[in-house]
C-alpha positions in Angstrom: 70.7 110.6 119.9 74.4 110.9 119.0 73.8 114.1 117.1 71.9 115.6 120.0 74.8 114.8 122.4 77.4 116.2 120.0 75.4 119.4 119.5 75.0 120.0 123.2 78.7 119.5 123.7 79.4 122.0 121.0 77.4 124.6 122.9 79.7 124.3 125.9 82.9 124.1 123.9 85.4 127.0 124.5 87.6 126.9 121.3 90.1 129.6 122.4 91.4 129.6 126.0 90.7 132.8 127.9 88.5 134.3 125.1 84.7 134.8 125.7 83.9 132.9 122.5 81.2 130.2 122.5 79.1 128.6 119.8 75.5 128.4 121.0 73.8 125.4 119.3 70.2 124.5 120.3 68.8 121.3 118.7 65.6 122.2 116.9 62.9 119.6 116.1 62.5 121.1 112.7 66.2 120.3 112.0 65.6 116.6 112.8 62.5 116.5 110.6 64.5 118.0 107.7 67.4 115.6 108.3 65.0 112.6 108.3 63.3 113.9 105.1 66.6 114.4 103.4 67.7 110.8 104.3 64.4 109.4 102.9 64.7 111.4 99.7 68.3 110.4 99.3 67.4 106.7 99.8 64.6 107.0 97.3 66.8 108.6 94.7 69.6 106.1 95.0 67.1 103.2 94.8 65.7 104.4 91.5 68.5 102.9 89.4 68.3 99.3 90.8 64.5 99.4 90.8 64.5 100.3 87.1 66.9 97.5 86.4 64.6 95.0 88.1 61.5 96.3 86.3 63.2 96.2 82.9 64.7 92.8 83.4 63.6 89.9 81.1 62.3 87.0 83.3 62.9 84.4 80.5 66.6 85.4 80.1 67.2 85.4 83.9 65.7 81.9 84.3 67.6 80.7 81.3 70.9 82.1 82.6 70.3 80.7 86.1 73.1 81.1 88.7 75.8 80.8 86.1 75.3 84.3 84.9 78.7 86.1 84.7 79.5 89.5 85.9 80.0 91.8 82.9 83.5 92.9 81.9 82.4 96.3 80.6 82.6 99.4 82.7 79.2 100.1 84.2 77.7 103.2 85.9 78.1 101.3 89.2 81.8 100.9 88.6 82.2 104.6 87.8 80.3 105.7 90.9 82.4 103.4 93.1 85.6 104.8 91.7 84.4 108.3 92.3 83.4 107.4 95.9 86.8 105.8 96.5 88.6 108.8 95.0 86.7 111.2 97.2 87.6 109.1 100.2 91.3 109.2 99.2 91.1 113.0 98.9 89.7 113.3 102.4 92.2 110.9 103.9 95.1 112.7 102.2 93.8 116.1 103.3 93.2 115.0 106.9 96.7 113.4 107.2 98.3 116.6 105.8 96.4 118.7 108.3 97.4 116.4 111.2 101.1 116.6 110.2 100.9 120.3 109.8 99.3 120.8 113.2 102.0 118.6 114.8 104.7 120.6 113.1 103.0 123.8 114.3 103.1 122.7 117.9 106.9 121.9 117.6 108.1 124.5 115.2 110.4 127.4 115.8 108.4 130.5 116.6 111.4 132.6 117.5 110.6 131.9 121.1 109.9 128.7 123.0 106.4 128.6 124.5 106.8 125.3 126.3 107.7 125.5 130.0 106.7 129.1 130.0 104.0 130.7 132.2 102.4 134.1 131.4 100.9 136.4 134.1 98.6 139.2 132.8 98.7 142.2 135.1 97.1 145.6 134.6 98.4 148.0 137.2 95.9 150.7 136.2 93.1 148.6 137.7 94.8 148.9 141.1 95.4 152.6 140.9 99.1 152.7 139.8 100.1 155.7 137.8 103.2 157.4 136.5 106.5 156.2 137.9 104.7 153.8 140.2 104.1 151.5 137.2 107.7 150.6 136.2 108.7 150.5 139.9 105.9 148.0 140.7 106.7 145.9 137.6 110.4 145.7 138.7 109.3 144.5 142.1 107.1 141.8 140.5 110.0 140.6 138.3 112.3 140.4 141.3 109.6 138.5 143.3 109.1 136.0 140.4 112.8 135.3 140.4 112.7 134.1 144.0 110.2 131.3 143.2 111.9 127.9 143.5 112.6 126.3 140.1 112.3 129.5 138.1 115.0 129.8 135.4 114.3 133.3 133.9 111.8 136.1 134.2 110.9 138.9 131.8 108.1 141.4 131.0 106.5 142.5 127.8 104.1 145.5 127.5 100.7 144.7 125.9 100.7 141.2 124.6 103.6 138.8 123.8 104.0 137.5 120.2 101.2 135.4 118.8 99.0 135.9 121.8 95.6 136.9 120.5 97.4 137.7 117.2 99.2 140.5 118.9 101.6 142.9 117.1 101.8 146.6 116.7 103.6 147.9 113.6 105.4 151.2 113.5 107.3 153.1 110.9 111.2 153.3 111.0 113.5 155.2 108.8 117.2 155.1 108.0 119.6 157.5 109.8 119.8 160.0 107.0 116.0 160.1 106.2 114.5 163.6 106.1 110.9 162.8 105.3 109.4 161.0 108.3 105.9 160.5 107.0 104.6 157.0 107.6 104.1 156.5 103.9 107.8 157.1 103.4 108.9 154.6 106.0 111.8 152.3 105.1 110.4 149.5 107.2 107.2 148.7 109.2 108.4 146.3 111.9 106.5 144.9 114.9 107.3 146.8 118.1 107.6 145.2 121.5 108.6 147.0 124.8 110.4 144.5 127.0 112.3 144.2 130.2 115.8 142.8 130.8 115.6 139.0 131.0 112.8 138.8 128.5 114.8 137.0 125.8 116.0 134.4 128.3 112.4 133.9 129.6 111.0 133.7 126.1 113.8 131.4 124.8 114.8 133.8 122.1 118.4 133.4 120.9 120.7 136.5 120.8 122.7 136.5 117.6 124.9 139.6 118.1 125.6 142.4 120.5 123.9 142.5 123.9 120.4 142.3 125.4 118.7 145.2 127.2 119.6 146.1 130.7 118.2 147.9 133.7 120.4 150.9 132.8 118.3 151.4 129.6 115.8 153.7 131.3 114.2 157.0 130.4 117.4 158.8 131.4 119.5 156.8 129.0 119.8 157.1 125.2 117.2 155.3 123.1 118.4 151.7 122.3 116.8 148.7 120.7 117.4 145.0 119.9 116.2 144.1 116.4 115.6 140.8 114.7 117.6 139.3 111.8 115.1 140.4 109.2 115.2 144.0 110.4 119.0 143.9 110.4 119.3 142.6 106.8 116.7 144.9 105.3 118.0 148.1 106.9 121.7 147.5 107.6 122.5 144.7 105.2 123.6 142.0 107.7 123.5 141.0 111.3 127.2 141.8 112.1 126.9 145.2 110.4 123.9 146.2 112.6 125.2 146.5 116.1 126.0 150.2 116.9 124.1 151.5 113.9 121.3 154.2 114.2 117.8 154.4 112.8 114.9 156.8 113.3 111.4 156.5 114.6 108.6 158.5 113.1 108.8 161.1 115.9 112.4 161.7 115.0 113.9 159.7 117.9 117.3 158.3 117.0 117.6 154.7 118.2 120.9 152.8 118.5 120.9 149.1 117.8 122.6 147.2 120.7 121.8 143.6 119.7 120.2 141.3 117.2 118.0 138.3 117.9 116.7 135.5 115.7 113.6 135.9 113.5 110.2 134.7 114.8 106.5 134.7 114.3 104.7 137.7 115.7 101.1 137.9 114.5 100.0 134.7 112.6 101.8 131.4 111.9 101.4 131.7 108.1 103.0 135.1 107.8 106.2 135.6 105.8 109.3 136.6 107.7 108.7 140.0 109.3 111.0 142.6 110.9 110.7 143.3 114.6 112.3 145.5 117.2 112.4 145.3 121.0 112.7 148.5 123.0 113.3 149.0 126.8 110.0 149.0 128.6 111.5 151.5 131.1 111.6 154.1 128.3 107.9 153.6 127.4 106.1 152.4 130.6 102.7 150.8 130.1 100.4 149.6 132.9 99.1 146.6 131.0 101.8 143.9 130.6 102.6 140.2 130.7 105.2 138.7 133.0 107.0 135.8 131.3 108.3 133.1 133.7 110.3 130.1 132.4 110.4 127.1 134.7 110.1 123.3 134.4 107.8 123.1 137.4 104.3 121.8 137.0 102.1 124.6 135.5 99.6 124.4 138.3 102.2 124.7 141.0 104.0 127.5 139.2 100.8 129.5 138.6 99.9 129.2 142.3 103.3 130.4 143.4 103.2 133.4 141.0 99.8 134.5 142.2 101.0 134.1 145.8 104.0 136.3 145.2 101.9 139.0 143.5 99.4 139.0 146.4 102.3 139.5 148.8 103.1 142.7 146.9 99.6 143.9 146.5 96.6 141.8 147.7 94.2 143.8 145.6 96.0 143.4 142.3 94.2 141.1 139.9 96.3 138.6 137.9 95.5 136.0 135.3 98.0 133.2 134.7 98.1 130.9 131.7 100.8 128.9 129.9 102.1 130.4 126.7 101.3 127.2 124.8 97.6 127.4 125.9 97.3 131.1 124.9 98.5 130.2 121.4 95.1 128.6 120.8 94.1 131.7 118.9 96.6 131.2 116.1 96.3 127.4 116.2 92.5 127.6 116.1 92.2 127.4 112.2 94.6 124.5 112.1 92.7 122.5 114.7 89.3 123.1 113.2 90.6 122.1 109.7 92.1 119.0 111.2 89.0 118.0 113.1 86.7 118.7 110.2 88.8 116.8 107.7 89.3 113.9 110.1 85.5 113.5 110.5 84.8 113.7 106.8 87.7 111.3 106.1 86.2 108.7 108.5 82.7 109.2 106.9 84.2 108.8 103.5 86.1 105.6 104.6 82.8 104.1 105.9 81.0 104.8 102.6 83.9 103.4 100.6 84.0 100.2 102.7 80.3 99.8 102.1 80.6 100.3 98.4 83.6 98.0 98.0 82.0 95.3 100.2 78.9 95.4 98.1 80.8 95.1 94.8 83.0 92.3 96.1 80.0 90.4 97.7 78.0 90.8 94.4 81.0 89.6 92.4 81.4 86.5 94.5 77.7 85.6 94.6 77.4 85.8 90.8 80.5 83.6 90.2 80.1 80.9 92.8 79.7 78.1 90.2 82.8 79.3 88.3 84.8 79.5 91.6 83.6 76.0 92.5 84.8 74.6 89.2 88.2 76.4 89.5 88.7 75.0 93.0 87.6 71.5 91.8 90.3 71.5 89.1 93.0 72.5 91.5 93.2 76.3 91.2 95.4 78.0 93.8 94.0 80.4 96.4 95.6 83.4 94.8 93.9 82.6 91.5 90.5 82.1 93.2 90.9 85.4 95.0 91.9 87.2 91.8 88.8 85.8 90.1 86.5 86.6 93.1 87.6 90.1 94.1 89.9 91.2 91.3 87.5 93.7 89.9 86.7 95.4 93.2 90.5 95.5 93.9 91.2 97.1 90.5 88.5 99.7 91.1 90.0 100.4 94.5 93.5 100.9 93.0 92.1 103.2 90.3 90.1 105.3 92.7 92.8 105.5 95.3 95.4 106.6 92.8 93.1 109.3 91.4 92.1 110.4 94.9 95.7 110.6 96.0 96.7 112.8 93.0 93.7 115.1 93.6 94.4 115.2 97.3 98.0 116.3 96.7 96.6 119.2 94.6 93.8 120.0 97.1 96.2 120.1 100.1 98.0 123.2 98.6 94.9 125.1 99.8 95.5 123.8 103.3 98.9 125.5 103.4 97.0 128.8 103.8 95.1 127.4 106.8 97.4 124.9 108.5 100.9 126.1 109.2 103.6 123.9 107.6 101.1 121.7 105.9 102.7 120.0 102.9 101.5 117.1 100.7 105.1 116.1 99.9 105.6 114.5 103.3 106.7 110.8 102.9 104.7 109.9 106.1 101.6 111.4 104.5 102.0 109.5 101.3 102.7 106.3 103.1 99.8 106.9 105.5 97.4 107.3 102.6 98.6 104.2 100.9 98.3 102.2 104.1 94.9 103.6 104.9 93.5 102.7 101.5 95.0 99.2 101.7 93.4 98.7 105.1 90.2 100.0 103.8 90.2 97.5 100.9 91.2 94.7 103.3 88.3 95.4 105.6 85.8 95.7 102.8 86.8 92.5 100.9 87.6 90.2 103.9 84.2 88.6 104.2 83.6 88.2 100.4 87.2 86.7 100.1 86.6 84.2 102.9 83.3 83.2 101.3 85.1 82.7 97.9 87.8 80.5 99.5 85.3 78.4 101.5 83.3 77.3 98.4 82.6 73.6 98.4 82.6 72.4 94.8 80.7 69.1 95.6 77.9 70.8 97.5 77.7 73.6 94.9 77.5 71.3 91.9 75.0 69.1 93.6 72.8 72.1 94.2 73.1 73.1 90.5 
């Protein structure tokens, strides 16, 4: 029943906002039959060991030993399996906590722009019949209209897609000023290119480090200019301060003057190394498909409605799609979220299995040592000594398995760094969380056997004996 509900919910799940991506899952009766058969076979296989022990047992020795039989001190197969089970649980718990912390950092890290409190409006003027000089003129009118909305702090525009939206990013070849061979293979750098409007950096929350931003005077009649990021400046010109006013070339031979430098950012994927980027005036390379970037602290629903209203006032037939920038980052955050959910589910399942195993070991230990516990209590043993005798072995196995699992988890989580941005196993909160989780797991598993051990009545027990 539960699996059927979850599978049907998975069929309607839209993992990436705005993308036509669905995961059709249709429950098949054959699948349920196979799962039932697998469960029965697993139960049969795991029952073979205790059944063999029962069949090979010597009845005379069991009757002779009675209820006073002691739990063996040697390491058994059961102990090894329990340690392995606990270790696997600790690995899953460690990995899931690392993934959760990495995802939280991803949502609050520095992308080189600030997606929070930012609304994006996708507008393609070609669908409404705009061509040539009509395109930049209409885009200027839309930017001016957005600035009249109450509560709007900044407005900008970027051709194509903004950074990290649908893993956007177009690379181009650039060359130093004195370069003669302008073949792409000889490029000095391959930065990401973005064509933006004045005000874009304020709307995106990108910090200007040196020089100036782009202006409305940087049109097709003005010299080619650009704002570059820190990585571009350091790789081509040596430093940020040495970059403003310098010249570089594009592959078509265009000489571009650097007028400003902005901070580094993420442009295609979160896990990428630092990459160079350049921002050119959109008026010098008009494009009908663009995103309007609006920064405001107004409620997203209210802001989106106001933006659509303003665009309809300019052109009632112009289609527009509005989304928050944070929501559209779902594409690059998708692997992190899936890894976190999957590891979280497996961690919970591992915890349930470990609780069952530890509880069984502790209950078995207490049941086989009731007479010994009764004698200890009768001669005045303290509660701590009784607990040590009753559940000391399961607790020791828990400690061994947890330690081994934590060490393996720290090694395994290095793999997560390639999936979950900023995932690190050396986080004190992760280490503390794993220790606390395993302690709670042990407490839950041994609570009932411990209470039974402490409630032993020596008089009643010896009378029964």
